[in-house]
C-alpha positions, 0 to 999 in steps of 0.5 A: 539401530535401524532407525538411526540409520534411516534418519541418518541417510534422510539427513544425507540426502536432504542436506544437499537439497538444501545446500543446492537451493541456496547455491541456486538462489544465490545469483537472484540474491547477487543481482539484486543487492547489485540492483539495490546498490545501483540505485544508492539504496539504504535499506531494502526487502523484496518478498516473492510469494506463489499462490498462498505460499511465500517462496523467497525473502531477501533483505539488504542493507541498514534499517537504522544507521545510528544503530547499524541494525541491518535490515531483516525480516523483523523490519517495519518499512513506511509503506507510503501509498500502498497505504491506499490499497491496504485501507481500501480493504476497510472501505469495502468491507463497509460497502459490503455492510452498507455503511458505505456506497460507492456512488452515494454523495459523500456529504451525507457521510460527512454531515455538510454539502460537498461540491466542487464549486465549478459544477455544483451540480455534480456529486462527489462520491467515494468511486471518484475518490477510489479511482482518482477522479473526483477533480480535487485539487491538493495545491490548495490547503491540502498540505497545511495539516492544521486545516480541517476537512470541512474548511477545504471542501464544503460548500460553505467555505468555498476554496476553488484552489482545491478544485479543479475546473473539470467535471467530477468523474471525467478525467483522472488525476492521481490525488493524495487528497481524494484518498485520504477523505477515505480515511474521513469516511470509514471514522464518519460511518463505524465511529471509531479510529481509523487505526482501530477500525482497520486493525479490528476488521483487517489486521487482527484477524490476519495476524498482521501487526501494522499501524498507521503511527510507528508508535503503536506497533508491538515491536517499535524498536524494529522501525527503519529510519528513513534516508535521503537518496545520499543517505542522510537522514530524512526522519529518524527511526525515534522521530517516527515511534515518538511522534504524537498520535491522535486516537480520537474519531476525527474525520475533519482532521483525519483526512491524510492517515490513509494516504501513506501513513502505514508501517508494515513487515514486507512479509505481511504486505506480502499476505495483503497481496495473497489475500487479493490474489486468493480473492479475499480470503487467506489461510481460512479467514475471508476478509472481503467476498470474492465478487468484492475483490473483483470490482477492485480489479476491474476498470471503473471506466462507465461505472457509477458517474466515471467516464474517465480512462483511469489506471485505477480500479478501486484503489488497486492500480492495473499496472500495464507496463511491467510486462507486455501484454499483460496487467499486473494488480497492486498499488506503487508507494513513494515518499521523499526517497522511500520506494515501495511496491506490491504487484500480483499476477492472477495468471501466474499467481505471483506476488511481488513486494519490494520496501526500501527506506531510501533509494534513487527512486527515479521512475520509468513510465510511472513505475520505479527505476528499482522496482523494474529491475528488481521484479524483471529478476524475479520474473525471470527466475520464478517463471 
């Protein structure tokens, strides 16, 4: 009897505490809902972690309009260019193992000579690809999926339209093309498909389900549709999960996968941020060495053949405008009306993730307005 009374008293004191937490969160959730609505968001999620623990989850709107499925913790979002940072984890594992060298000529991995035709004595390196300083111009045929990588960048198929007339490493120009070649390099040295390489060495050890093709996910029925800013369908969830997938090892064709193709749950993307915040280890699983993560976050100016001032470490955006006088680390993704962000602050150990499947993603100083408002609300609440 005494034991039952003790349990009852514990519950009496515990329930008000939980209710108080919900009431405290309510103000933040209302502000976030208003922010999503004012930016014409179809569906979205915001996840916040502190150190090694997720402390806040908020879901908004519709994942699939045709089925009236709301966004939930089970929803997979396309994370657009945040794919580059996540893919870089596998790239840096290959650097650690010696299979890739940040400052070697990428020609040695691809099996044919690669040069900017305007500067034939300058090599193109992995470090240049990861810092967006390679001098590659994606306006010269990159967008046509029928083209092979070799036909676009090899010296035996010189196409000057694929290159800027500037010394490789000397100027920052954001390049999807350059980041996509990371996938070709992964396949060239690992001799497995990009999906298998990243899944087996990054996702599976962390118990994360993510894929470069939505149809490969464990539960593709939870894939979000993609919508335009007016709310109309841009890409149906059905098209995404039925899209053909090439599982072969084909570096010459797979130069677009690591640009922006990944599908993930927002909580899993947050765990990637937690991994980086914790110097390459999460839940007792080490994915990267501590000094490797430090290197990803560092300015690359003056390293290797990089002379440019670039806002990127190694596929890691060094964001200086979200908070005055503070550098946050992470990446932003935009594709059509999709907006995705993951940033973390080593000082406060805060990790912030925002995912949408369609919104008004206009930018201010290269960061989405929606992100700025949502991040400010979260920052003020948790700090």
